C-alpha positions in Angstrom: -14.0 -9.1 24.6 -14.4 -5.3 25.0 -13.6 -3.1 22.0 -11.3 -0.2 22.8 -9.0 1.8 20.6 -5.3 2.1 21.4 -4.8 5.7 20.6 -1.0 5.6 21.3 -0.5 2.7 18.8 -2.7 4.5 16.2 -0.9 7.8 16.6 2.4 6.0 16.2 1.1 4.2 13.1 0.2 7.5 11.4 3.0 9.5 13.0 0.8 12.0 14.8 2.9 13.7 17.5 0.5 16.5 18.5 -2.1 16.8 21.3 -5.5 15.9 19.9 -8.5 18.2 20.3 -12.0 18.3 19.0 -11.3 20.9 16.4 -11.1 21.1 12.6 -7.3 21.4 12.7 -7.0 18.0 14.5 -9.5 16.3 12.3 -7.8 17.6 9.1 -4.3 16.5 10.3 -5.5 13.1 11.4 -7.3 12.6 8.1 -4.2 13.5 6.0 -1.8 11.4 8.2 -4.1 8.4 8.1 -4.1 8.5 4.2 -0.4 8.8 4.1 0.3 5.9 6.5 -2.5 3.3 6.0 -3.1 2.3 2.3 -6.4 1.6 0.8 -6.2 -2.1 -0.4 -8.4 -5.1 -1.2 -5.8 -7.8 -0.8 -7.7 -9.9 1.7 -10.7 -10.0 -0.7 -8.5 -11.5 -3.4 -7.0 -13.9 -0.9 -10.6 -14.9 -0.1 -10.3 -14.1 3.6 -13.2 -12.9 5.7 -13.2 -9.1 6.2 -14.1 -8.7 9.9 -15.6 -5.4 10.9 -15.3 -5.6 14.7 -13.0 -2.9 16.1 -10.5 -5.4 17.6 -10.0 -7.1 14.2 -9.7 -3.9 12.3 -7.2 -2.4 14.8 -5.1 -5.6 14.7 -5.0 -5.6 10.9 -4.5 -1.9 10.1 -2.6 -0.7 13.2 -0.6 -3.7 14.7 -0.1 -5.7 11.5 0.5 -2.6 9.5 -1.8 -3.5 6.7 -4.4 -1.5 4.8 -8.1 -2.1 4.1 -11.1 -0.7 2.4 -13.9 1.7 3.5 -15.6 -0.4 6.2 -12.2 -1.0 7.9 -10.6 2.4 7.3 -13.6 4.5 8.3 -14.5 2.1 11.0 -11.1 2.6 12.6 -11.1 6.4 12.0 -14.6 6.7 13.6 -13.4 4.9 16.7 -10.3 7.1 17.0 -12.4 10.3 16.6 -15.0 9.2 19.1 -12.3 8.4 21.6 -10.8 11.8 21.2 -14.3 13.3 21.8 -15.7 14.1 18.3 -19.4 13.4 17.6 -19.4 11.0 14.6 -22.4 9.7 12.6 -21.7 6.9 10.1 -23.5 7.1 6.8 -23.8 4.8 3.8 -23.5 5.9 0.2 -23.9 4.8 -3.4 -20.7 4.9 -5.5 -21.2 6.8 -8.7 -17.6 7.4 -9.8 -17.1 6.5 -13.5 -20.6 5.0 -13.6 -23.1 5.8 -16.4 -26.1 7.8 -15.1 -28.5 5.1 -16.1 -26.7 2.4 -14.2 -28.1 1.5 -10.7 -25.6 1.0 -7.9 -26.0 -0.4 -4.4 -25.3 1.3 -1.1 -21.8 -0.1 -0.6 -19.6 2.7 0.7 -19.1 3.9 4.3 -18.4 7.5 5.1 -18.5 9.6 8.3 -20.2 12.8 9.3 -18.2 14.6 12.0 -19.7 17.5 13.9 -17.6 20.4 15.0 -19.0 23.6 16.6 -22.4 23.3 15.0 -21.0 22.4 11.5 -21.1 19.0 9.8 -18.0 17.7 7.9 -17.7 14.8 5.5 -14.7 12.7 6.5 -13.7 9.7 4.3 -10.3 7.9 4.6 -11.6 4.8 2.7 -12.4 5.6 -0.9 -9.1 5.0 -2.6 -8.0 6.6 -5.9 -10.0 9.7 -6.1 -11.0 10.0 -2.4 -10.9 13.1 -0.2 -7.6 14.3 1.2 -9.1 16.4 3.9 -12.6 16.8 5.3 -15.1 19.1 3.7 -18.3 20.8 4.9 -21.3 18.5 4.3 -24.1 21.2 4.3 -22.4 23.4 1.8 -22.8 23.4 -2.0 -19.8 25.8 -2.6 -16.6 24.6 -4.1 -14.2 23.2 -1.5 -10.9 21.2 -1.4 -9.3 23.6 -3.8 -5.7 22.8 -2.8 -6.2 19.3 -4.3 -9.2 18.8 -6.6 -12.3 21.0 -6.4 -15.2 19.3 -4.6 -18.8 20.2 -3.8 -21.8 18.7 -2.0 -25.1 19.1 -3.7 -28.2 18.1 -1.6 -31.0 16.7 -3.6 -34.0 14.4 -3.0 -32.7 13.0 0.4 -29.1 12.5 -0.6 -25.9 14.5 -0.5 -24.2 14.3 -3.9 -20.4 14.4 -3.5 -18.9 15.7 -6.8 -15.4 16.4 -8.1 -14.4 18.9 -10.8 -12.3 17.1 -13.4 -11.9 17.5 -17.1 -13.8 20.8 -17.1 -17.0 19.4 -15.6 -18.5 18.2 -12.3 -18.5 14.4 -12.0 -20.3 12.3 -9.4 -18.2 10.5 -6.8 -20.9 9.1 -4.5 -24.4 9.8 -3.2 -24.6 9.9 0.7 -27.9 8.7 2.2 -29.2 11.5 4.5 -30.3 9.0 7.1 -27.7 7.5 9.5 -26.7 3.9 8.8 -26.6 1.1 11.2 -24.0 -1.7 11.7 -26.2 -4.3 9.9 -26.1 -2.1 6.8 -22.4 -2.3 6.7 -22.4 -6.1 7.5 -24.6 -6.7 4.4 -22.6 -4.3 2.2 -19.3 -5.8 3.3 -20.5 -9.3 2.6 -21.5 -8.3 -0.9 -18.4 -6.3 -1.6 -16.0 -8.9 -0.4 -17.6 -12.1 -1.7 -20.0 -11.5 -4.6 -18.5 -12.5 -7.9 -19.7 -9.3 -9.6 -18.0 -7.1 -7.0 -15.3 -4.8 -8.4 -13.1 -5.8 -5.5 -13.2 -9.5 -6.5 -12.2 -8.7 -10.1 -9.2 -6.3 -9.7 -6.4 -5.3 -7.4 -6.7 -1.8 -6.0 -4.1 -0.2 -3.7 -3.8 3.5 -3.0 -1.8 5.9 -0.8 -1.9 9.7 -0.6 1.1 11.5 0.8 1.9 15.2 0.6 -0.9 15.6 -1.9 0.6 13.0 -4.2 -1.6 10.0 -5.1 0.1 6.6 -5.7 -2.4 4.1 -7.2 -1.9 0.5 -8.2 -4.7 -0.8 -10.4 -4.0 -4.4 -11.3 -0.5 -4.1 -13.0 -0.5 -0.4 -13.6 1.2 1.9 -11.1 0.2 5.6 -11.4 1.8 8.4 -9.4 0.0 11.8 -9.8 1.4 14.8 -8.0 -0.6 17.7 -6.7 0.4 19.9 -9.7 -0.9 17.4 -12.2 2.4 15.7 -13.2 1.8 12.0 -14.0 4.1 9.0 -13.9 3.0 5.5 -14.9 4.7 2.1 -14.7 3.7 -1.4 -15.6 4.4 -4.2 -13.1 6.2 -6.9 -14.9 5.9 -10.1 -12.8 4.5 -11.5 -9.5 7.9 -10.7 -7.9 7.8 -7.2 -9.2 4.3 -6.8 -7.8 5.4 -7.9 -4.4 8.3 -5.4 -4.6 6.0 -2.6 -5.7 3.5 -3.3 -2.8 6.4 -3.1 -0.4 8.3 -0.1 -1.7 5.4 2.1 -2.6 2.8 1.1 0.0 4.7 -0.6 2.9 2.8 -3.9 2.4 4.8 -7.0 3.2 3.4 -10.1 1.4 6.3 -12.4 2.0 5.0 -15.9 2.6 1.7 -15.1 0.8 0.3 -17.0 -2.3 0.6 -15.1 -5.6 -2.3 -12.6 -6.1 -4.8 -13.9 -8.6 -7.7 -12.0 -10.1 -9.5 -11.3 -13.4 -7.7 -8.0 -13.9 -4.1 -9.4 -13.5 -2.8 -11.3 -16.6 0.9 -11.8 -16.9 2.6 -11.8 -20.3 
């Protein structure tokens, strides 16, 4: 079966009504609309379902079934959309460093995209979740960017691009991007580990995130956090499995009717 992207269905899913072009304005608008419409989530990992990375499966799940997914699915779909429009896209693989002690080793388990526009390379990433990019940033640039949301910068060092965010009065590591392009087998191996290995963070906890109009809504196990662009914070504790299903529906547009209760190490009901 051939793999093609249904641009009309994708545009309807993210509510894009413009005329796409291979420019930064289109890339930025699609990036923001994608985050607002298609939530980051690891539900299928917790349901112990295979995470398929072929484009037809990703498109069926994220576009037609109106589900979300994690980085391999999200950035796999986004890359296909961008290429169909005419962008030059290079997939890269990275090591997540967010909230990880400096001495702790991490694997290359996160997919990101390099998008070239007019001789410049941009980092695009619609699949990181809680603290991910809201809009693309220049890859070969160590100056502060992304100022309207959270300051970011890219520091190139020893064959990697270090994506950093400025929080709590200091620069913190988000992930390290391998300078060499990645191949599909790299993602197949990383996806297998991330979705099946018992030590994977995605096997131990529920993570759902959506970003709309600069406001981040994040569900981590039972804790729902809403953080606005100006820093205002609201938190709520999910009280029951029924409340969890309602929260997933009302805040993230995820319908789990007919599904088994979500079970993982991080969710313990009183």
